[in-house]
C-alpha positions in Angstrom: 3.8 16.0 -41.6 4.0 13.8 -38.5 6.2 13.9 -35.5 7.0 10.8 -33.5 6.6 11.4 -29.7 9.9 9.6 -28.8 9.7 6.6 -26.6 6.3 7.7 -25.3 4.8 6.9 -28.7 6.0 3.4 -28.5 4.9 2.9 -24.9 1.5 4.6 -24.9 0.1 3.9 -28.4 -3.3 5.4 -27.7 -1.7 8.6 -26.6 0.7 8.9 -29.5 -1.1 11.6 -31.5 1.3 12.6 -34.2 1.8 16.3 -33.6 1.5 18.3 -36.8 1.2 22.0 -36.1 -2.1 23.4 -37.5 -1.9 26.6 -35.5 -3.2 27.5 -32.0 -6.9 27.8 -31.4 -8.5 30.7 -29.6 -7.7 30.9 -26.0 -11.2 31.7 -24.8 -12.8 29.1 -22.5 -15.9 27.2 -23.6 -18.4 25.3 -21.4 -20.1 22.1 -22.4 -22.4 20.6 -19.8 -20.7 20.3 -16.5 -17.3 20.7 -18.0 -15.3 23.9 -18.7 -12.8 23.7 -21.4 -9.8 26.0 -21.8 -7.6 26.0 -24.9 -3.8 26.1 -24.3 -3.2 26.9 -28.0 0.1 25.4 -29.3 0.8 23.8 -26.0 -0.2 20.1 -25.9 -1.5 19.2 -22.4 -0.1 15.8 -21.4 -0.1 15.5 -17.6 -2.0 16.9 -14.6 -1.1 17.0 -10.9 -2.6 18.6 -7.8 -0.2 19.4 -5.0 -3.1 20.8 -3.0 -6.9 20.7 -3.4 -6.8 24.3 -4.6 -3.7 24.2 -6.8 -3.4 22.3 -10.1 -0.6 22.0 -12.6 -0.8 20.8 -16.2 2.3 20.0 -18.0 3.2 19.3 -21.7 5.0 21.0 -24.5 4.7 23.9 -26.8 4.9 22.6 -30.4 6.6 24.7 -33.0 7.2 24.0 -36.7 10.0 25.6 -38.7 8.3 27.1 -41.8 11.3 26.5 -44.0 12.5 23.0 -42.9 9.3 21.7 -41.6 11.2 20.4 -38.4 9.0 20.3 -35.3 10.4 21.0 -32.0 9.0 20.9 -28.4 9.6 23.3 -25.5 8.5 22.2 -22.0 5.5 24.1 -20.8 3.3 24.2 -17.8 -0.1 25.8 -16.8 -1.3 26.5 -13.3 -4.6 27.3 -11.6 -4.4 28.6 -8.0 -8.0 28.9 -6.8 -6.9 30.9 -3.7 -5.6 33.6 -6.0 -7.3 33.3 -9.4 -9.7 30.7 -10.8 -8.2 31.1 -14.3 -5.4 29.2 -15.9 -2.0 31.0 -16.4 1.2 29.9 -18.1 4.1 29.2 -15.6 7.5 30.6 -16.2 10.0 27.8 -16.4 13.5 29.3 -16.4 15.7 27.9 -19.2 12.8 26.1 -20.9 13.6 27.5 -24.3 17.0 25.7 -24.2 15.3 22.3 -24.2 13.7 20.3 -27.0 11.5 18.2 -24.7 8.1 17.7 -23.3 6.9 17.4 -19.6 5.7 13.8 -19.6 4.7 13.5 -16.0 4.5 15.5 -12.7 4.6 14.0 -9.2 3.8 15.8 -5.9 4.7 14.9 -2.4 3.3 15.5 1.0 6.2 17.7 2.1 5.4 20.2 -0.7 8.1 19.2 -3.1 7.4 18.1 -6.7 9.2 16.7 -9.7 8.6 16.4 -13.4 10.4 14.3 -16.0 10.9 14.7 -19.8 13.0 13.8 -22.7 16.6 13.5 -23.9 17.4 16.1 -26.6 18.9 15.1 -29.9 22.3 16.4 -28.9 22.3 13.3 -26.5 22.8 15.2 -23.3 20.9 14.2 -20.2 17.2 13.7 -19.9 15.2 16.8 -18.8 14.1 16.7 -15.1 12.5 19.4 -13.0 12.2 20.0 -9.2 9.8 22.4 -7.5 11.7 24.2 -4.6 11.3 27.6 -2.9 8.1 28.3 -4.8 9.5 27.8 -8.3 10.6 25.2 -10.8 14.3 24.4 -11.5 15.1 22.6 -14.8 18.2 20.4 -15.0 19.7 17.4 -16.7 19.7 13.8 -15.4 23.0 12.5 -16.9 22.9 9.1 -15.1 21.2 7.2 -18.0 22.6 3.7 -18.5 25.7 3.7 -20.6 25.2 3.6 -24.3 21.5 4.4 -24.1 20.3 7.3 -26.3 17.0 9.1 -27.2 15.8 8.3 -23.7 12.5 9.6 -22.3 11.4 9.4 -18.7 7.6 9.0 -19.0 6.6 8.7 -15.3 7.7 10.0 -11.9 6.5 9.3 -8.3 7.7 10.9 -5.1 7.2 10.5 -1.4 9.3 13.5 -0.5 12.0 15.8 -1.8 14.5 13.1 -0.7 12.8 10.1 -2.3 11.5 9.7 -5.8 11.4 7.2 -8.7 11.1 7.6 -12.4 10.8 5.1 -15.4 11.0 5.3 -19.1 13.1 3.9 -21.8 15.6 4.6 -24.5 17.6 2.8 -27.3 20.9 1.0 -27.3 23.2 3.2 -29.4 24.8 0.3 -31.3 21.8 -2.1 -31.9 18.9 0.3 -31.5 17.2 -2.3 -29.2 14.8 -0.7 -26.8 16.1 -0.5 -23.2 14.0 0.1 -20.0 15.2 2.9 -17.8 14.6 3.2 -14.0 15.9 6.1 -12.1 15.9 6.8 -8.3 16.3 10.2 -6.6 18.1 10.2 -3.2 17.7 13.8 -2.3 20.9 15.0 -4.1 21.0 13.1 -7.5 19.4 10.7 -9.8 21.0 7.3 -10.3 20.2 4.4 -12.6 18.7 1.1 -11.3 18.4 -2.1 -13.0 15.4 -4.5 -12.5 16.6 -8.1 -12.9 15.0 -9.7 -16.0 13.7 -6.4 -17.5 15.7 -6.4 -20.7 12.6 -6.7 -22.9 10.2 -4.6 -20.8 8.6 -1.3 -21.8 7.9 0.6 -18.7 5.0 3.1 -18.5 4.3 4.1 -14.9 5.8 4.0 -11.4 3.9 4.5 -8.1 5.8 4.8 -4.8 3.4 3.9 -2.1 6.2 3.7 0.6 10.0 3.5 0.6 9.5 -0.3 0.7 6.5 -0.5 -1.5 7.1 0.6 -5.1 5.2 -0.6 -8.2 6.4 -0.4 -11.8 4.1 -1.4 -14.7 4.1 -1.7 -18.5 4.4 -4.5 -21.0 6.8 -7.5 -21.5 7.8 -7.0 -25.2 9.0 -10.7 -25.3 5.5 -12.0 -24.7 3.2 -9.0 -25.4 1.6 -9.3 -22.0 1.2 -6.7 -19.3 3.6 -6.6 -16.4 3.5 -5.4 -12.8 6.7 -5.6 -10.7 7.1 -4.8 -7.0 9.9 -3.4 -4.9 9.8 -4.3 -1.3 12.9 -2.3 -0.3 15.2 -5.2 -1.0 14.2 -7.1 -4.1 12.1 -6.8 -7.2 9.3 -9.4 -7.8 7.1 -9.7 -10.8 3.5 -10.4 -9.9 1.2 -12.2 -12.4 -1.3 -10.0 -14.3 -4.3 -11.1 -16.3 -3.2 -12.9 -19.5 -4.9 -12.5 -22.8 -4.7 -14.6 -26.1 -2.9 -11.8 -28.0 -1.5 -9.0 -25.9 -2.1 -6.5 -23.1 -0.4 -3.4 -21.6 -0.8 -1.4 -18.4 -0.5 2.4 -18.6 -1.4 3.8 -15.2 -1.5 2.7 -11.5 -2.7 4.3 -8.3 -2.7 2.9 -4.8 -5.3 3.7 -2.1 -3.6 1.4 0.4 -0.9 -1.4 -0.1 -3.7 -3.9 -0.6 -6.1 -1.7 -2.6 -4.4 -0.8 -6.0 -5.8 -0.2 -9.4 -4.2 -0.3 -12.8 -5.6 0.5 -16.3 -4.5 -0.2 -19.9 -5.8 -2.3 -22.8 -6.0 -5.9 -24.0 -6.6 -7.7 -27.2 -7.6 -11.3 -27.9 -6.5 -11.2 -31.6 -3.9 -9.0 -33.3 -6.8 -7.6 -35.5 -9.0 -6.7 -32.6 -9.6 -3.1 -31.5 -8.0 -2.7 -28.1 -10.4 -3.1 -25.2 -10.2 -1.2 -22.0 -8.5 -3.1 -19.1 -8.8 -2.5 -15.4 -7.0 -4.6 -12.9 -7.1 -4.6 -9.1 -4.5 -5.8 -6.5 -5.9 -7.0 -3.2 -2.6 -7.6 -1.5 -2.3 -11.1 -2.9 -3.2 -11.2 -6.6 -4.2 -9.0 -9.6 -7.7 -9.6 -11.0 -9.4 -8.2 -14.0 -12.5 -6.0 -13.4 -15.2 -6.0 -16.1 -15.7 -2.6 -18.0 -18.6 -1.5 -20.1 -19.0 -3.2 -23.5 -17.2 -1.3 -26.2 -14.8 0.6 -23.9 -11.7 1.5 -25.9 -8.1 1.6 -24.5 -7.7 3.3 -21.1 -4.6 5.4 -20.3 -5.1 7.3 -17.1 -6.6 6.7 -13.7 -7.3 8.9 -10.7 -8.7 7.8 -7.3 -11.7 9.6 -6.0 -11.5 10.9 -2.3 -14.7 9.2 -1.2 -14.0 5.8 -3.0 -14.0 4.7 -6.6 -12.0 6.1 -9.4 -12.2 7.9 -12.8 -10.4 6.9 -15.9 -9.8 8.4 -19.4 -8.4 7.1 -22.6 -9.6 6.5 -26.2 -8.3 8.6 -29.1 -9.5 6.4 -31.8 -12.8 7.9 -32.7 -13.6 9.7 -29.4 -12.2 10.2 -25.9 -13.2 7.7 -23.2 -14.2 9.1 -19.7 -15.7 6.8 -17.1 -16.1 6.8 -13.3 -16.8 3.8 -11.0 -17.9 3.6 -7.4 -18.9 0.4 -5.5 -22.5 1.7 -5.2 -23.2 3.2 -8.6 -21.0 1.1 -10.8 -19.8 2.5 -14.1 -21.0 6.0 -15.3 -19.9 8.2 -18.1 -18.0 11.4 -17.3 -19.7 13.1 -20.3 -16.5 14.5 -21.8 -17.5 17.2 -24.3 -17.0 16.7 -28.0 -17.7 20.3 -29.1 -16.3 20.1 -32.6 -16.7 16.9 -34.7 -13.9 18.0 -37.0 -11.5 18.2 -34.1 -12.0 15.2 -31.7 -10.7 15.3 -28.1 -7.8 13.2 -26.9 -7.6 12.7 -23.2 -4.1 12.2 -21.9 -4.4 12.4 -18.1 -6.9 12.9 -15.2 -6.7 14.1 -11.6 -9.4 14.5 -9.0 -9.6 16.8 -6.1 -12.8 16.8 -3.9 -15.7 16.4 -6.2 -13.9 18.0 -9.2 -11.9 16.5 -12.0 -9.2 18.0 -14.3 -8.4 16.4 -17.6 -5.2 17.3 -19.8 -5.5 16.7 -23.5 -5.7 18.1 -27.0 -7.8 18.4 -30.1 -6.7 16.8 -33.3 -7.7 16.1 -36.9 -7.7 12.5 -38.3 -6.4 11.6 -41.8 -5.2 8.4 -43.5 -1.6 9.4 -42.9 -2.1 10.0 -39.1 -3.6 12.4 -36.6 -2.6 16.0 -36.6 -2.4 18.2 -33.5 -4.8 21.3 -33.4 -4.6 22.7 -30.0 -4.1 21.7 -26.4 -7.1 21.6 -23.9 -7.6 21.6 -20.2 -11.0 20.4 -19.0 -12.4 21.0 -15.5 -15.5 19.9 -13.8 
């Protein structure tokens, strides 16, 4: 039995592990080399954020299969590690989470201590799940400002400068035609409202990064051409900026800005429709996007984190193994040495975040079969 991960599956193909519940693994932590792995059992770990160097959140979904009907449902779930209190991971209480059939797709933190997460629209077609961190806890609510006639929506990315200013992107389907529709939402401190980017009708949006109120990037793929896209908001207008073009197709999945003229994005590209996707890294220097060479054989890249002392780390894969690489101007490309402890249950790496010299990876283990991959257990890796 396979479960389609909503709009996220269409947007982030390399992350779209079909979740078939095989039962949670043991919750004991295991160490492999410089990595420590903690199982989250039936919770698929999908996104990681660090509001402070000592506090880390990992969000995702608890996966449940009804034994009679075989229907699989999700419940938003989050883990936390506060190194000032306890170095171990603990499940965070999310009031009302059991009332939502949704995942936590992304978490954003802001300098003023506020935070947001975004999720999915339940099958009853009510609003999309959104969360805000205020007064030391998470509040779950519904964003009911989706574009008219759009159903089965998911917000897959969120970025925030403060509790008064945040952006989110994702997609849904037009109810009458079932055409895919891009969704852009903006938070003004009181409510979310829908925003339309001119010319975006055929775009699939994967990530948003708000560098400043007048400096916002949205990336993804132009479904009309199959090429990656990067569009910029300067506070007044949206402008698409040319990205590297490939003979067949390309997509960008993640973006991170060190400064307005030093921005990195990752994804994959193909030169033919039969080719295995190749990792794609692009850099914005304030004037243009340029492709950066990656090690030969690198599979598709999905997540990116900037390192405090320069360089960055990336993860991806999920074909025959997870991809984990770091890059610095002095050392170039190096392997992160992500552990593959069980050859029967490969690792899928969904997201990565850095703090100081350490890294945190959110992911899962799965089994592969001709009919698709099956979820085994969630995993949090720390170095």
